[in-house]
N, C-alpha and C positions, 0 to 999 in steps of 0.2 A: 347916767352915773358911771363911774370908772375909777380905776386906780392902776398905777404902774409901780412895779417894785424891782429891785435888783440888789445883788450883792457880788462881791469879788473876795474871794479868800483862797489861800493855799494852806493845805494841811500836810504835815509830814510826820514821820516817826523815825526813830533810830532803832534798828532791830539789833538782835544779839551779836550780829556780825559787825556792828559799828557803822553800817552803811545807812545814810539818810535816803529815805524813799517817800514818794507821795502815798498818802492814805487812799483807801479804796473809794471813798466819797470825795475826793479832791477834784471836783468839777470846775473849779475856778470861778467862772462867771455863771450866774443864774439870773435870768430875767423873766418877769411875768408882766402881762398886760391884760386886765380884765375890764369888762365894761358891759353895760346893759342899757336897754331902753324900755320904759313902761309905756305900752301902747294902750291908751284908754285905762279903764279900771280893771280889765280882765286878762290882758296879755302882757307878757314880759318876753323880751328878746335879749339874749346875752351871748357873750363869747369870752373865751379865756385862751391866751396864747402863752406857751411856756418855752423857754430855751435853757438848756444846761450844757455847759462845755462837756467835752468828752471825758468820761471817767477812766482812770488808769486801770490797767489789767496786766497780768502776767501772760506774755505770749506763749503759744503752744510750740513745743519742740517737734516740728514735723517729722524728722528723721526718727527720733525716739518714739513718737506716736505710732508711726507706720510700723515699726518693729514690734511694738507692744499690742497693736490692734485697739488702742484706747488713747484718750487724751493724756498726754504727758506734758506738764508745764516746763518751761525753760527756767530752772531755778536760778541761773545767773542773771536773769533780767526781770526780777520780781517787781511788779507794777511798772515795768519799763516801757509800756506802749499805752496808747490811749484810743478808746473807742471814738467814732465819729460823734460830733455833737448831737444832741437830742433836741428836737423841737416838734411841736404839735399844736394844732388849733382845735378847740372844742367849741361847738355852737349849741344853743339850747333855746327852745321855745316853750313857754309855760302858759297854760290857760286855766284860770281860777273860776270856780263856780261857788256862789254863796248859797249854802243850804242850811236854813234856820240860823242858828248861831255858830255854824261851823263853815269851814271852807274846804272844798275838794279841789285839789290841784292835779291837773294832768300835765305831762311834759314829754317832749321828744328832744333827745340830745344826740349829737353826733360827735363822738370822740375821735381825734385824729382826722378831722374833716378833710385835709388834703392828702390823706392816705400815704404818709411818709413811712418808709420802712426803717424805723429806729432799731439799732442793734443793741440787744441786751447783753449778750456774752459771746465769746468765741470758743470753739471746741474742735476736736479732731473728729471727722466724720468717717467711720470705717467703711461705710457703704460707698463713698466716693473716693476714699483714699487721699483726702485733702482737708486742710483747715477750713471750717465753715462757720457760720454765725446763726445764732437764734435771734429772731426778730421779736420785737414787742408787738402789741396789738396794732394792726393797721386800722383802717376805717371801721368804726363799731357804732351802729345805731343802738340807742338805749331809750326805751319807753317806760314811763313810770306813772304811778298814781299815789298821791299823798292825801291823807285826810287829817286836817288840822281841827282838833276838837277845842 
């Protein structure tokens, strides 16, 4: 089983200064592909891949940040830069056990399976004296148990 979905959109706003700017969530292209395989009666294997174009952000003013010792945004370039595109693959294996009239499901999932360092935000790092970035989760294993009554 599987499905593929996508969208393309551009979103803007006009601020009080009359300038038209992209909105914070203006990723433009978003694509997803999901699929799975039922292996026998007890096992499921599945995967999900997600791509989102880079979100706009307001760049850090490095000179002003260095002078202030903290992040100072460049107010003349509101949402004037874009983060790199986001993409990640998650994979999952489920094992089901029938117990009476209930089902116990155990699963192991790996989020961001190819360990991509997706950037969440940009800031001034006073420890290094330069603009730096905060990364989202890299490879993350997740184990779980679900009991369906």
